[in-house]
N, C-alpha and C positions, 0 to 999 in steps of 0.2 A: 505494499499500500503506499503510496505519495502522496503529497499533497503539490500542487501546481506551485503554492505561492510561497513554498519552505524550501528556504537559500540552502539550507543541506542536504535536502533532496536533491536539488538541482543538481547540486558538488556531486553527489554519488553519482546521476545520471552522464557527467560528463558535460553538464549545459552550462556550468560555469566552472572557471580554474580555481586551481588550489594547490599548493605547495603540498604533497603527500609525503608523509611520514611513516607511516604503516599500512599496508592496503592485505586486508585478508578477510576470509570467506563472506563471514557475518559483520566484518566490523573495518573501520578505517577510520585514520588520523590525519590531521593535517594542521597546518601552521594557521594560529589564529591571525587573522588580519590586520588586527589591534591589538598587538602581544602586551602584558605586562613587561616582558623582559623576553632579549630575543631567543627562539626555540618554543617558545610559551603555543603548547600543543592542543585541539582538542579531539578527544575519543568519540565518536558518533558511530550507532547502529544504521548497516545500509537500511534496513526498513525502516516504516516513520513510526517513530512511538514517542510522542508528544511529552506525554512526564513521566515519570520513573515508575506510577501505580500501573500503566500500560506495560509496560518492560517483561519481558518474559526472562524467568531467573536464569535461563541459560545465557540468552543474550546478556544480560547482568554481569553476569561470570566472566563472557566473554569480554566485555570492557572493561572490566579492572584487569584482567589478566592482563590486555594490550594496555591498558596506562602505567603498567607495570612497567611493563617494556619501553616503553616511551620513558619514563623517569629514568631508568637503568641507560638506555642512551644518549638522557641528556647528560648523566655522569660521562660516561663517557667521551663524548662529541664534545662538550660545553666545556667541561670542566665546573660544574656547580658542585655544591654541596648538598644541596637536596631537591625536597619537592614541595611542593603546594599542588593538592588535590581538589580540584572545585565542581561542587554538580549545584546548580540552580532550579529547583523545581517550582513551576508557574509564576513563583515572587523573583524578580529579576531576570526569572529566564530571555532572555535579547531574542532566542531561538526558539521557537515550540517543538523543538528537534532533541530530544532527551542527549545531553551530549557532557564528558567529564571535560576538565580544564586539567592540563599536565602542565604545572609551570616549574622552572629550572628557580631555585632559590639559591642565593649566595647571603655567608652570614654580613649585617649593614649592608643589605642591598635595599634597605630606605623605605621596602613595603611596611606600611602602617595598616591602612584598610585592605577591605577585598576587592579587587577587582582595579583599581585606581592609583595613580593615575597610569591610564592606556598610553600607547606609544604608536609608533608605525616603524616599520622595513623603512630606509633613505630612500630604498629603491625596489626592482623587483629582483634584481640579479641577487641583492644581497640576501632576498627571502629565500630563492633557490639554492644557494651555497648552507644557509642554512640546513634546511629540509635535506639539502645530500647529504651533509655530514652526519645528520640525526639515521636516515636512513641507512645510511652504512653503518653506525653503531649498531641497530637493530639488529641489520644481515651477520654481523660481526658475531651478535648475544648469542642468534639462531645457530652458526654454526657452532660455536660453541660448545652447544647444549643439545644439538642432534644424536647425541650417542647415547641418550637418555630414555627410559622406556617411559612410552606416556604412563600416565599418573594411576588410570584404569588400568594397566595391567598389573600394576605391584598392589596387592592385599597383605594388610598384617594382621594379625590373629592369637589368639593365645594357643600356645603347642597341645595336645593331647598325647595318649599313652603310642596313638597310632603313628605317631610324627616322631617316634625314638630311634627307630634303625637311620634314618636322614640327619636327625640331629647328631645321633654317635658320628656319623658318615664327615660331618660338617667339624668337627670339634677333633676328630683325626686329621682331614687336610687343612685345618687353622693351626695345629700344636705345631710350637717347635721342638719340643722336649720329649712327644710321643706321649705313651702313656695312659692313652684312651684301646679300651678291649670291648668291640661290638659284640662277643661272643655274649658279651656277661649285661643284655637287656633287663636284666632283673631288677638290677643294682642300679640303674639308670631309671624305669619304671618308679622303685621304694624313690628314688630323689625326686623327683618328679611329683611324686603323690605328697611328700614330706612338705616342698616348697608349695604346691599351692594350699594345701592344711596352712600353711603358714603366711598367705596372704604373698607371698611372691609372684612373681607373674615370668614367664618364661614365653616371648615371644618369637613365631616364623613369619617371616615372609614369603609370599607365593606370588608366583609368576608363571602367569597362564594355566593357575593350577597345580603350580608344583612348587614343595619347597624350596627356598632358595637362596633361604640365610635365617640365621638364628640370634637373640638375642635375651640374657638374661637380665631380671631386673629384682636386684636382692632390696630390701627397706627394711633401715633400723632409725634407732634411736639415740640420742646422746645427748651429756649432761650440757655442750654447748647451745648455744643459738636460744635460750630460757628451755631448754629438752627438747626440740627439735628433732623435725624425722628428715632425714637423709633417703636416696635412691644410689646404691651403686648398680653399676652397669658393668657385668660379666660376659666372657665368650660370646663378641660382637663376632661374626663369622657369616661371609658372602660366599655363595659358589664363585669359585678362581673365574667362572668364564663370564659371568655377569656383574666382576667388579669395576666400578665405573660407569656403573648406566643407573643411577640411584636409589637402589635396591638399600645399601647401609643406611643412608639419608631416612628414606619413608621409616626404616624400623628404628632409626634413632629417635625421628621426629615425635612415633608411637610410645616411643619410652619414656622421654622426657614427658609426654603428655600425660602418661599413665602415672609419674613423680607427682606431677599439679593435681591430679585428680584426689594421688592419697596424701595431701599436704605437707608436702618436701619441700625443703626449702632449698635443695642443694641438688643436683646429681652431679658426683663424682665417678672415675673412674681410673685404672693401672692402664698403661698399652708399654707391650716392651719395645724394650729402649733399640732393639734392630730394624721396628719395624716402623722406618723412618717416614714411608709413603702414609699407612696408618695414623701419624702423626699431622701430618700435613690433611690426612681428612677429617680429624675431631676438630682443627683450629678453623676448620671452614663451618664445622656445625655449631661454632660458638664456644667450644673451650678454651680454658685458658691452662698452659702447663703451668702451675703455682708450685708443688710440691717435686719433692726426687724420694720415689718407692723404693720400699725395702721389701724386700720376703725373707720369712725364715722358714724351709721346708724341712717338717718332719717325720 
């Protein structure tokens, strides 16, 4: 559905020019003709939806995903410090076609209110240069993440007894010291049952219905932080053929959410010194190497 008097519908149809930053099946992003700052981008659905109330949830999700990619591109291409996201609904909505403003921000940029003072590009060539830089950054970001599995292909759930043969295999593949015995499934079964009774979690990540990774989440309380509750991550292992494709990230995200739900104030782990690739992974997940770990085997 389109509206003959809608400026954005005319842009979508190609009847009015715009400097495009991103073009996807359901969503477009192009430069605002009167930007707050250079690179100020509008993310719009291709189909006409005047207000948020008319916007299907799937389209809203696609719009915010595109807005996040544009914001990342603004940082890469323009060197901005952050982003202002804005969405006016009916009131102050200058074009009755739902859209998200993605505005690059810099510390001390002087912005004091919402959407003023507005500016203009010096000429069309300047706008074209900014749009080209943003498009290139979006494509570079796509190339960096092309190896990741689509989110819908990775599912995280609690482990059951039927998963134990696969879990033991993952433990054995991920161990640097050996010590796992797939022939003693009863011992692993007892451990899983005891952990479950105690309220701990063993999470598995499935890819297309097959277990591809695991993570143990151990909960405990200590005297610090007013008797606070912590979560410790143990044995985070991903099938070697699927490492670097988002399975570990999905597992860790689920584990951190489980810790939040359990009322923990901190999530911690240890990582083998020899696994420098794992250290980089944990840093990307937001973990900081704040302590040196020690172990005494009995």
